[in-house]
Each structure stands twice: as structure tokens, then as C-alpha cells.
C-alpha positions as CSV (number, residue, x, y, z in Angstrom):
1,M,75.1,-69.0,181.1
2,A,76.3,-72.6,180.8
3,D,75.0,-75.0,178.2
4,L,72.6,-77.2,180.2
5,Q,72.0,-79.7,177.5
6,V,72.9,-83.1,178.9
7,G,72.0,-85.7,176.3
8,L,74.3,-88.7,176.0
9,K,76.3,-89.2,172.8
10,E,77.6,-92.6,171.6
11,P,79.6,-94.3,172.7
12,V,78.0,-94.6,176.1
13,Y,79.9,-96.4,178.9
14,R,77.8,-98.1,181.5
15,T,78.8,-99.3,185.0
16,T,76.8,-100.2,188.1
17,C,77.1,-99.1,191.7
18,R,75.1,-100.2,194.7
19,V,73.9,-97.5,197.1
20,I,75.5,-98.0,200.5
21,Y,73.9,-96.9,203.8
22,G,76.5,-94.1,204.2
23,D,75.3,-92.5,201.0
24,T,71.9,-91.9,202.4
25,D,70.6,-89.0,204.5
26,A,68.2,-89.0,207.5
27,G,65.3,-89.4,205.1
28,G,66.7,-92.7,203.8
29,V,67.5,-91.3,200.3
30,V,70.8,-90.7,198.6
31,Y,72.2,-87.4,199.7
32,N,72.2,-85.0,196.7
33,A,76.0,-84.4,196.6
34,N,76.7,-88.1,196.4
35,Y,75.5,-88.1,192.8
36,L,78.7,-86.3,192.0
37,R,80.6,-89.3,193.4
38,Y,78.6,-91.5,191.2
39,F,79.4,-89.3,188.2
40,E,83.1,-89.7,189.1
41,I,82.7,-93.5,189.3
42,G,81.2,-93.5,185.8
43,R,83.9,-91.1,184.4
44,T,86.8,-92.9,186.0
45,E,85.7,-96.4,184.8
46,M,85.0,-95.1,181.3
47,M,88.5,-93.5,181.1
48,R,90.1,-96.7,182.5
49,A,88.3,-99.0,180.0
50,W,88.4,-96.9,176.9
51,A,91.3,-94.4,177.1
52,L,93.7,-94.4,180.1
53,P,93.5,-94.5,183.9
54,Y,93.6,-91.2,185.7
55,S,96.7,-92.4,187.4
56,E,98.6,-92.2,184.1
57,I,97.4,-88.6,183.6
58,E,98.6,-87.7,187.2
59,A,101.9,-89.5,186.6
60,R,102.6,-86.9,183.9
61,G,102.0,-84.1,186.4
62,L,98.5,-83.2,185.3
63,I,95.2,-83.2,187.1
64,L,91.7,-82.7,185.7
65,P,89.7,-80.8,188.3
66,V,86.0,-80.2,188.0
67,T,85.3,-76.6,186.9
68,E,81.6,-76.9,186.3
69,T,78.7,-79.2,187.2
70,Y,75.1,-79.5,186.6
71,L,72.7,-82.1,188.0
72,R,68.9,-82.5,187.4
73,Y,67.2,-84.7,190.0
74,K,64.2,-86.6,188.7
75,A,63.6,-89.3,191.4
76,P,65.3,-90.4,194.6
77,A,67.5,-93.4,195.1
78,G,67.7,-95.3,198.3
79,Y,69.8,-97.7,200.3
80,D,70.7,-100.9,198.4
81,D,69.4,-99.7,195.1
82,L,71.6,-100.9,192.2
83,L,72.3,-97.8,190.0
84,T,73.4,-97.8,186.4
85,I,75.7,-94.9,185.6
86,A,75.8,-94.1,181.9
87,T,78.7,-91.8,180.9
88,S,79.7,-90.2,177.6
89,L,82.5,-87.9,176.6
90,V,80.8,-85.1,174.6
91,E,83.6,-82.6,174.2
92,L,87.4,-82.4,174.1
93,K,89.0,-79.0,173.7
94,K,92.6,-77.7,174.0
95,V,92.5,-77.4,177.8
96,S,89.1,-78.9,178.8
97,C,86.7,-81.7,178.4
98,R,83.1,-82.4,179.3
99,F,81.2,-85.6,180.3
100,H,77.5,-86.2,180.4
101,Y,75.8,-88.7,182.8
102,R,72.5,-90.4,183.3
103,I,71.9,-92.4,186.4
104,T,69.0,-94.9,186.4
105,R,67.7,-98.0,188.3
106,L,65.4,-100.8,187.4
107,R,61.9,-100.5,188.7
108,Q,60.0,-103.5,190.0
109,D,58.2,-103.8,186.7
110,G,61.6,-104.1,185.0
111,R,61.5,-100.7,183.3
112,E,64.4,-98.2,183.7
113,Q,63.7,-95.2,185.9
114,L,65.7,-92.0,185.4
115,L,67.0,-90.7,188.7
116,V,69.6,-88.0,187.7
117,R,71.1,-86.5,184.6
118,G,73.9,-84.0,184.4
119,F,77.4,-83.1,183.3
120,T,80.9,-82.2,184.6
121,K,83.4,-80.1,182.9
122,H,87.1,-80.5,183.6
123,A,90.2,-78.4,183.0
124,C,93.7,-79.8,182.2
125,V,95.9,-78.3,184.9
126,G,99.6,-78.8,185.7
127,R,100.8,-79.3,189.3
128,D,101.6,-75.6,189.4
129,G,97.9,-74.9,189.1
130,R,98.1,-73.4,185.6
131,L,95.9,-74.4,182.6
132,T,97.9,-76.5,180.2
133,P,96.9,-78.1,176.8
134,F,96.4,-81.9,176.9
135,P,99.8,-83.4,175.8
136,P,99.5,-85.1,172.4
137,A,99.9,-88.6,173.9
138,I,97.1,-88.1,176.4
139,R,94.9,-86.3,173.9
140,Q,95.2,-89.2,171.4
141,R,94.1,-91.7,174.0
142,I,91.1,-89.6,175.0
143,E,90.2,-89.0,171.4
144,S,90.1,-92.8,170.9
145,I,86.7,-92.6,172.7
146,F,85.4,-90.5,169.8
147,R,86.8,-93.1,167.3
148,R,84.7,-95.7,169.0
149,R,81.7,-93.6,168.0
150,D,82.8,-93.5,164.4
151,E,83.5,-97.2,164.4
152,Q,80.0,-97.9,165.6
153,R,78.5,-95.9,162.8
154,T,80.3,-97.9,160.2
155,I,79.3,-101.3,161.5
156,P,76.6,-102.8,159.1
């Protein structure tokens, strides 16, 4: 069974996304599968800001397909809600990596409300579809996210 622990680990990258009408279902709430898109937004923006854009990974003939997901829904989001997507890289292995997410919105009283938490796991795959180790140059850039965590610990 998969490890369903989904706590965020520092450093945590935060970005926002507004719910568009097309993301909602007939009940006026965000359709459940769209949270995976929000996870992708968080992951993509974190990688772009702190490591490297996915386009650079793809330019080297690699892709990072999702191999496993977990989502725990706590409250619904609706049209025009401004969501905060918190993302953290929690694991980097030879041929895989794992990200954790927490999606929230501000309530009318100004407090943060948890909507969804979860994770995605990704494999490093060549264009031939075979698992491949992260090349050293890419691995170093992704590992730089962990160094941010270490740097935060040493700041007085």
C-alpha cells in the first residue's frame, strides 16, 4: 500500500489560482479531477522558480509522468474562489520524485480553509518510455530545492 502521509516539508512554494467557471460541475463546485490540474500548476511553478522549467527537462528527451496520486477532499471550492496551492518536494530518488500539496482558500473571516491535500509521484522516463535515472545536471537543479530547506534552518 502507498504511503498516504501528505504533510508539507519546507521549503514550501505557494502560488494562487482562481477557479474558472469551466472548472466547476453542475453542482457549482470544482470537479474533483481538476484538483490534479491545480497540483500541476503548483508543481510546475515551483520547479520553474526554484529548479528548472519542465521544458528544459523535456528538451533533454525526458518526461516526468505521474505514476501515483492521492487526494483527500476536505471542503469544496467554487467558481471565482482564489485558491492557494502550497507545494513541496518531499522525495527525490534515482528514477522518481514525489511532491505534496495543500490547497486552501481564505474564508470570509480571514482564516485559511483546507480544501484538498495530496501527493503526486513521478517517474523519470526517456522518450522511448523506459525508466532512466535523472541526469546529474537535472538532479543537481532539483536537489537545489532541498538546499533551500537547509539554508532556512541555518538562518538565525
